[in-house]
Z-matrix of the N, CA and C atoms (Angstrom, degrees):
N
C 1 1.463
C 2 1.516 1 112.13
N 3 1.177 2 119.85 1 151.91
C 4 1.480 3 125.43 2 -174.15
C 5 1.543 4 109.26 3 -82.57
N 6 1.246 5 113.39 4 170.92
C 7 1.515 6 113.38 5 -179.43
C 8 1.511 7 106.92 6 -76.80
N 9 1.283 8 121.09 7 -31.71
C 10 1.539 9 119.91 8 175.00
C 11 1.432 10 110.44 9 -57.05
N 12 1.441 11 121.61 10 -45.72
C 13 1.414 12 120.52 11 -179.51
C 14 1.563 13 112.14 12 -62.12
N 15 1.267 14 115.21 13 -39.41
C 16 1.553 15 118.60 14 177.19
C 17 1.456 16 110.27 15 -63.02
N 18 1.312 17 116.57 16 -39.56
C 19 1.543 18 118.28 17 177.66
C 20 1.616 19 110.82 18 -69.82
N 21 1.366 20 119.15 19 -34.68
C 22 1.385 21 117.29 20 173.73
C 23 1.495 22 115.76 21 -64.28
N 24 1.507 23 114.18 22 -45.74
C 25 1.404 24 121.33 23 177.58
C 26 1.530 25 111.52 24 -58.13
N 27 1.300 26 117.60 25 -45.22
C 28 1.513 27 125.42 26 -179.12
C 29 1.574 28 110.14 27 -57.54
N 30 1.463 29 110.41 28 -46.67
C 31 1.506 30 114.85 29 -176.25
C 32 1.584 31 106.75 30 -67.78
N 33 1.366 32 122.66 31 -33.03
C 34 1.461 33 122.08 32 174.36
C 35 1.532 34 110.46 33 -61.22
N 36 1.213 35 118.58 34 -43.31
C 37 1.480 36 122.13 35 -175.07
C 38 1.516 37 105.60 36 -70.54
N 39 1.315 38 119.07 37 -53.45
C 40 1.394 39 122.61 38 178.89
C 41 1.546 40 113.78 39 -55.59
N 42 1.275 41 115.17 40 -44.67
C 43 1.472 42 123.78 41 175.49
C 44 1.468 43 112.58 42 -56.88
N 45 1.280 44 115.78 43 -45.75
C 46 1.551 45 117.00 44 -177.47
C 47 1.594 46 107.87 45 -71.84
N 48 1.418 47 115.55 46 -41.36
C 49 1.463 48 113.58 47 176.02
C 50 1.626 49 109.88 48 -57.71
N 51 1.305 50 118.07 49 -45.87
C 52 1.481 51 120.94 50 -176.38
C 53 1.572 52 109.48 51 -67.48
N 54 1.237 53 121.70 52 -30.03
C 55 1.478 54 123.32 53 -179.96
C 56 1.600 55 107.08 54 -73.74
N 57 1.313 56 110.17 55 -43.15
C 58 1.474 57 115.34 56 175.99
C 59 1.544 58 114.12 57 -58.37
N 60 1.279 59 111.67 58 -48.96
C 61 1.492 60 119.05 59 174.87
C 62 1.436 61 114.41 60 -54.36
N 63 1.341 62 120.72 61 -45.62
C 64 1.441 63 122.08 62 -177.81
C 65 1.435 64 111.45 63 -77.95
N 66 1.345 65 126.13 64 -29.17
C 67 1.432 66 124.48 65 -177.03
C 68 1.456 67 117.65 66 -111.96
N 69 1.364 68 121.45 67 15.61
C 70 1.411 69 122.27 68 -169.82
C 71 1.526 70 111.24 69 -71.62
N 72 1.304 71 118.94 70 -23.26
C 73 1.432 72 121.30 71 172.82
C 74 1.504 73 117.86 72 -93.13
N 75 1.274 74 116.86 73 -4.17
C 76 1.489 75 123.63 74 -179.90
C 77 1.487 76 115.13 75 -107.58
N 78 1.479 77 119.62 76 -34.40
C 79 1.371 78 126.28 77 -179.16
C 80 1.484 79 117.40 78 -106.46
N 81 1.339 80 120.75 79 146.16
C 82 1.395 81 117.94 80 -176.77
C 83 1.571 82 106.26 81 -93.87
N 84 1.393 83 107.36 82 94.50
C 85 1.595 84 117.82 83 -176.93
C 86 1.514 85 115.41 84 -66.24
N 87 1.414 86 114.82 85 -27.37
C 88 1.431 87 117.37 86 178.79
C 89 1.605 88 107.09 87 -67.59
N 90 1.310 89 120.48 88 -39.81
C 91 1.447 90 122.75 89 178.42
C 92 1.534 91 108.12 90 -69.85
N 93 1.234 92 122.44 91 -40.06
C 94 1.461 93 128.52 92 -179.38
C 95 1.547 94 108.16 93 -57.02
N 96 1.374 95 109.05 94 -50.99
C 97 1.459 96 112.98 95 -171.32
C 98 1.658 97 109.29 96 -69.40
N 99 1.331 98 112.95 97 -38.69
C 100 1.430 99 120.74 98 -178.76
C 101 1.596 100 108.61 99 -59.23
N 102 1.391 101 116.38 100 -50.73
C 103 1.453 102 123.15 101 -179.68
C 104 1.541 103 106.05 102 -63.14
N 105 1.286 104 122.82 103 -43.39
C 106 1.487 105 118.09 104 178.80
C 107 1.483 106 113.72 105 -60.16
N 108 1.475 107 114.31 106 -43.20
C 109 1.446 108 117.01 107 -176.74
C 110 1.511 109 110.10 108 -66.43
N 111 1.387 110 114.85 109 -37.51
C 112 1.510 111 117.42 110 -178.49
C 113 1.553 112 105.66 111 -68.20
N 114 1.219 113 122.87 112 -44.16
C 115 1.491 114 123.10 113 175.72
C 116 1.498 115 116.74 114 -55.57
N 117 1.439 116 110.05 115 -44.16
C 118 1.409 117 115.60 116 -177.64
C 119 1.529 118 110.05 117 -71.16
N 120 1.379 119 118.53 118 -40.23
C 121 1.437 120 121.99 119 169.28
C 122 1.478 121 118.46 120 -53.50
N 123 1.406 122 116.32 121 -45.12
C 124 1.429 123 123.24 122 176.30
C 125 1.452 124 110.06 123 -59.11
N 126 1.371 125 116.33 124 -44.47
C 127 1.507 126 117.13 125 -176.98
C 128 1.437 127 109.80 126 -66.93
N 129 1.359 128 120.12 127 -36.21
C 130 1.457 129 123.86 128 -176.02
C 131 1.579 130 105.29 129 -70.25
N 132 1.321 131 122.55 130 -38.59
C 133 1.380 132 121.86 131 178.10
C 134 1.576 133 108.08 132 -64.84
N 135 1.295 134 120.61 133 -44.87
C 136 1.437 135 125.90 134 176.69
C 137 1.569 136 113.66 135 -52.24
N 138 1.328 137 111.22 136 -47.97
C 139 1.456 138 119.49 137 178.59
C 140 1.558 139 111.70 138 -61.53
N 141 1.324 140 113.51 139 -49.30
C 142 1.440 141 119.06 140 -176.61
C 143 1.568 142 106.63 141 -62.73
N 144 1.390 143 120.61 142 -49.20
C 145 1.456 144 118.50 143 -179.17
C 146 1.477 145 111.42 144 -63.01
N 147 1.320 146 121.08 145 -31.78
C 148 1.540 147 127.45 146 -179.94
C 149 1.643 148 103.51 147 -63.90
N 150 1.253 149 112.89 148 -51.67
C 151 1.586 150 117.60 149 -176.67
C 152 1.480 151 106.86 150 -63.76
N 153 1.265 152 122.80 151 -38.88
C 154 1.465 153 125.09 152 -178.05
C 155 1.550 154 109.89 153 -71.02
N 156 1.347 155 117.88 154 -38.31
C 157 1.444 156 122.16 155 -176.96
C 158 1.574 157 102.37 156 -72.15
N 159 1.302 158 117.68 157 -39.26
C 160 1.586 159 116.69 158 -174.06
C 161 1.589 160 106.27 159 -67.27
N 162 1.352 161 114.81 160 -43.78
C 163 1.414 162 116.74 161 175.30
C 164 1.586 163 119.00 162 -52.29
N 165 1.344 164 104.12 163 -43.87
C 166 1.569 165 109.71 164 -178.51
C 167 1.549 166 108.24 165 -69.59
N 168 1.362 167 118.12 166 -33.61
C 169 1.451 168 114.85 167 -177.56
C 170 1.692 169 106.71 168 -72.80
N 171 1.330 170 115.85 169 -37.72
C 172 1.454 171 118.64 170 178.66
C 173 1.666 172 110.54 171 -64.21
N 174 1.294 173 115.11 172 -38.09
C 175 1.393 174 121.06 173 173.95
C 176 1.518 175 113.42 174 -62.62
N 177 1.382 176 115.72 175 -41.58
C 178 1.401 177 118.09 176 -178.48
C 179 1.559 178 111.54 177 -73.85
N 180 1.319 179 119.70 178 -26.71
C 181 1.470 180 125.28 179 -179.40
C 182 1.568 181 104.30 180 -76.42
N 183 1.399 182 121.34 181 -33.27
C 184 1.380 183 121.01 182 176.83
C 185 1.447 184 113.56 183 -71.03
N 186 1.423 185 112.75 184 -39.40
C 187 1.483 186 113.15 185 -176.12
C 188 1.586 187 111.80 186 -71.56
N 189 1.363 188 110.83 187 -32.06
C 190 1.454 189 116.64 188 175.55
C 191 1.619 190 112.10 189 -67.96
N 192 1.194 191 114.85 190 -38.24
C 193 1.573 192 120.16 191 172.05
C 194 1.491 193 110.17 192 -61.50
N 195 1.352 194 119.85 193 -51.39
C 196 1.320 195 122.84 194 171.39
C 197 1.491 196 126.25 195 -49.66
N 198 1.430 197 107.43 196 -45.27
C 199 1.363 198 117.64 197 176.55
C 200 1.606 199 113.21 198 -70.72
N 201 1.312 200 113.92 199 -34.12
C 202 1.480 201 119.23 200 175.02
C 203 1.523 202 108.72 201 -66.93
N 204 1.313 203 115.00 202 -48.01
C 205 1.646 204 116.39 203 172.68
C 206 1.502 205 113.90 204 -53.72
N 207 1.348 206 115.37 205 -44.70
C 208 1.457 207 117.63 206 -177.37
C 209 1.590 208 109.97 207 -65.39
N 210 1.391 209 116.50 208 -40.46
C 211 1.559 210 116.22 209 -178.35
C 212 1.484 211 106.62 210 -74.20
N 213 1.351 212 123.53 211 -34.68
C 214 1.435 213 117.93 212 173.07
C 215 1.532 214 116.17 213 -59.52
N 216 1.285 215 112.07 214 -43.29
C 217 1.602 216 118.63 215 175.81
C 218 1.464 217 105.16 216 -63.74
N 219 1.280 218 128.16 217 -44.47
C 220 1.412 219 119.11 218 179.01
C 221 1.399 220 117.88 219 -67.37
N 222 1.406 221 120.00 220 -32.98
C 223 1.431 222 119.83 221 169.74
C 224 1.433 223 113.79 222 -63.16
N 225 1.328 224 120.07 223 -44.57
C 226 1.410 225 122.41 224 178.41
C 227 1.519 226 118.04 225 -59.69
N 228 1.362 227 110.50 226 -38.42
C 229 1.482 228 118.71 227 170.81
C 230 1.491 229 120.33 228 -63.01
N 231 1.345 230 108.70 229 -38.27
C 232 1.486 231 122.33 230 175.26
C 233 1.425 232 109.77 231 -62.08
N 234 1.432 233 118.19 232 -53.59
C 235 1.421 234 125.35 233 -177.11
C 236 1.487 235 110.09 234 -62.95
N 237 1.284 236 120.95 235 -35.57
C 238 1.497 237 122.74 236 173.64
C 239 1.440 238 110.51 237 -66.39
N 240 1.235 239 119.60 238 -44.29
C 241 1.591 240 127.33 239 -179.16
C 242 1.527 241 105.96 240 -63.89
N 243 1.351 242 117.61 241 -47.86
C 244 1.416 243 118.24 242 -179.97
C 245 1.597 244 114.49 243 -61.34
N 246 1.428 245 113.69 244 -39.98
C 247 1.384 246 115.95 245 174.42
C 248 1.480 247 116.35 246 -62.60
N 249 1.329 248 113.09 247 -40.27
C 250 1.447 249 118.45 248 178.89
C 251 1.528 250 114.05 249 -62.80
N 252 1.431 251 111.26 250 -48.94
C 253 1.447 252 115.09 251 174.84
C 254 1.545 253 112.04 252 -58.38
N 255 1.286 254 115.47 253 -44.83
C 256 1.475 255 119.52 254 -179.05
C 257 1.554 256 112.25 255 -54.12
N 258 1.383 257 115.52 256 -40.98
C 259 1.428 258 121.19 257 176.63
C 260 1.447 259 119.56 258 -68.92
N 261 1.359 260 114.78 259 -27.48
C 262 1.431 261 126.76 260 178.04
C 263 1.466 262 116.04 261 -84.72
N 264 1.426 263 112.63 262 -23.20
C 265 1.548 264 121.42 263 -165.99
C 266 1.507 265 111.08 264 -53.72
N 267 1.386 266 120.53 265 -48.32
C 268 1.512 267 118.13 266 177.69
C 269 1.638 268 112.53 267 -55.60
N 270 1.256 269 118.19 268 -42.03
C 271 1.517 270 122.27 269 179.03
C 272 1.451 271 107.07 270 -62.31
N 273 1.305 272 121.72 271 -44.29
C 274 1.560 273 122.11 272 -177.72
C 275 1.525 274 109.39 273 -70.17
N 276 1.349 275 120.43 274 -38.03
C 277 1.342 276 122.27 275 178.61
C 278 1.543 277 112.44 276 -64.49
N 279 1.212 278 118.26 277 -42.48
C 280 1.355 279 129.79 278 176.17
C 281 1.604 280 111.09 279 -60.67
N 282 1.287 281 116.43 280 -50.34
C 283 1.487 282 122.24 281 171.41
C 284 1.474 283 113.55 282 -57.36
N 285 1.319 284 119.36 283 -46.81
C 286 1.410 285 125.34 284 176.70
C 287 1.545 286 110.61 285 -56.06
N 288 1.221 287 112.88 286 -47.92
C 289 1.553 288 120.37 287 -179.81
C 290 1.489 289 111.59 288 -57.21
N 291 1.481 290 115.53 289 -45.16
C 292 1.442 291 123.46 290 -179.92
C 293 1.531 292 110.09 291 -66.97
N 294 1.360 293 114.18 292 -37.16
C 295 1.520 294 113.13 293 -178.66
C 296 1.553 295 110.17 294 -74.12
N 297 1.387 296 112.34 295 -29.68
C 298 1.552 297 112.68 296 178.68
C 299 1.509 298 109.33 297 -67.28
N 300 1.374 299 111.88 298 -41.99
C 301 1.516 300 112.22 299 177.88
C 302 1.495 301 118.34 300 -67.50
N 303 1.372 302 117.91 301 -21.38
C 304 1.436 303 123.31 302 -174.42
C 305 1.382 304 109.80 303 -90.47
N 306 1.226 305 121.84 304 -20.23
C 307 1.531 306 125.35 305 -174.01
C 308 1.625 307 103.51 306 -105.10
N 309 1.357 308 112.65 307 128.71
C 310 1.411 309 120.23 308 -179.71
C 311 1.617 310 108.40 309 -124.19
N 312 1.268 311 111.61 310 163.49
C 313 1.396 312 116.65 311 -178.98
C 314 1.479 313 104.92 312 -73.05
N 315 1.420 314 114.70 313 146.03
C 316 1.476 315 120.20 314 173.90
C 317 1.479 316 110.56 315 91.51
N 318 1.439 317 121.45 316 -9.19
C 319 1.322 318 125.01 317 175.24
C 320 1.521 319 115.19 318 -63.92
N 321 1.326 320 124.01 319 144.34
C 322 1.397 321 128.31 320 170.16
C 323 1.513 322 110.08 321 -68.66
N 324 1.356 323 112.34 322 151.13
C 325 1.508 324 115.78 323 175.68
C 326 1.493 325 114.30 324 -52.98
N 327 1.249 326 116.36 325 -44.06
C 328 1.460 327 123.54 326 -172.55
C 329 1.478 328 109.59 327 -67.79
N 330 1.449 329 124.27 328 -34.94
C 331 1.311 330 132.52 329 176.32
C 332 1.562 331 107.92 330 -66.68
N 333 1.322 332 114.79 331 -43.56
C 334 1.531 333 119.84 332 176.27
C 335 1.448 334 112.69 333 -60.15
N 336 1.403 335 114.67 334 -45.99
C 337 1.440 336 117.31 335 179.56
C 338 1.495 337 110.30 336 -63.24
N 339 1.292 338 122.87 337 -43.62
C 340 1.483 339 124.55 338 178.10
C 341 1.551 340 110.57 339 -59.26
N 342 1.274 341 119.41 340 -38.55
C 343 1.480 342 121.59 341 -177.13
C 344 1.505 343 107.79 342 -72.28
N 345 1.341 344 116.50 343 -45.13
C 346 1.376 345 117.15 344 177.75
C 347 1.589 346 119.99 345 -62.40
N 348 1.482 347 113.49 346 -39.14
C 349 1.379 348 122.81 347 174.33
C 350 1.502 349 110.55 348 -67.46
N 351 1.266 350 123.57 349 -31.93
C 352 1.497 351 125.07 350 170.16
C 353 1.424 352 115.54 351 -59.69
N 354 1.428 353 110.12 352 -48.17
C 355 1.414 354 117.21 353 176.91
C 356 1.567 355 119.84 354 -65.75
N 357 1.252 356 113.31 355 -47.70
C 358 1.586 357 116.02 356 -178.88
C 359 1.586 358 110.93 357 -84.83
N 360 1.352 359 117.54 358 -6.93
C 361 1.451 360 115.20 359 179.56
C 362 1.418 361 121.23 360 69.00
N 363 1.374 362 115.14 361 13.44
C 364 1.516 363 123.37 362 -179.71
C 365 1.629 364 107.67 363 -133.39
N 366 1.362 365 114.81 364 152.93
C 367 1.385 366 116.67 365 177.36
C 368 1.491 367 105.33 366 -96.57
N 369 1.295 368 115.75 367 97.70
C 370 1.556 369 119.43 368 176.02
C 371 1.452 370 107.88 369 -91.07
N 372 1.374 371 115.88 370 -165.32
C 373 1.476 372 120.86 371 -171.86
C 374 1.579 373 99.18 372 -142.94
N 375 1.274 374 115.77 373 151.96
C 376 1.390 375 124.68 374 178.48
C 377 1.469 376 105.55 375 -115.44
N 378 1.473 377 115.08 376 119.53
C 379 1.387 378 122.88 377 -179.41
C 380 1.580 379 112.89 378 -117.27
N 381 1.294 380 111.24 379 145.34
C 382 1.474 381 114.94 380 174.68
C 383 1.438 382 118.89 381 -55.10
N 384 1.272 383 124.07 382 151.44
C 385 1.403 384 124.80 383 -167.01
C 386 1.710 385 109.15 384 -67.06
N 387 1.222 386 122.02 385 -28.62
C 388 1.412 387 124.28 386 175.51
C 389 1.496 388 115.82 387 -64.22
N 390 1.289 389 115.11 388 -18.65
C 391 1.491 390 118.68 389 -177.94
C 392 1.611 391 106.06 390 -83.68
N 393 1.184 392 123.69 391 -20.81
C 394 1.443 393 125.68 392 -175.82
C 395 1.524 394 111.88 393 -114.47
N 396 1.287 395 118.83 394 66.93
C 397 1.512 396 123.59 395 -173.09
C 398 1.550 397 107.96 396 -64.62
N 399 1.334 398 119.12 397 -31.56
C 400 1.476 399 120.74 398 -176.17
C 401 1.572 400 113.67 399 -74.82
N 402 1.217 401 118.55 400 -7.18
C 403 1.412 402 121.19 401 175.00
C 404 1.518 403 112.49 402 -95.25
N 405 1.262 404 120.31 403 -6.86
C 406 1.552 405 120.31 404 -178.96
C 407 1.580 406 104.26 405 -73.32
N 408 1.298 407 106.69 406 152.78
C 409 1.571 408 112.11 407 178.52
C 410 1.610 409 105.91 408 -118.58
C-alpha cells in the first residue's frame, strides 16, 4: 500500500473517532452499529450467494459441454462403425451362405468345426451357450 492509502485509512479512523466523540450523547451509536453490521452481513450473504450461483452455472455449462462432446464422439464412432460394417456386409453374407451350405443336419460337432475353420481360414473354438452370456438376446 502507498503512503496516500495509509493517510486515507488513518483519516477514516480518526474521523470516526472524532465523530463518535462529538455525538456520543446525541446519537444512538448502538443502533447505528447494529444497522451497519446487519447491512454489511446482508451484503456479504448476497455476495456469497451470487458467487455460489455463478459457480453452479459455470459447472452446469461445463457438464453440458462435456456431455455434448461425448455424444458427438459416440455418434462419430457409430457412424464409422456403421460404414465399416456396411463395407464388409457383402463378404459376411457370402461367408454365412457358405457356412450354411457346408453344415448339414446330423454332422458331428468336430466336423462342423472343421468345415467352418476351412471356410473362415482361422482356427476358432466352439463354446457352449452358457459361456457367452453377453451374446444372449
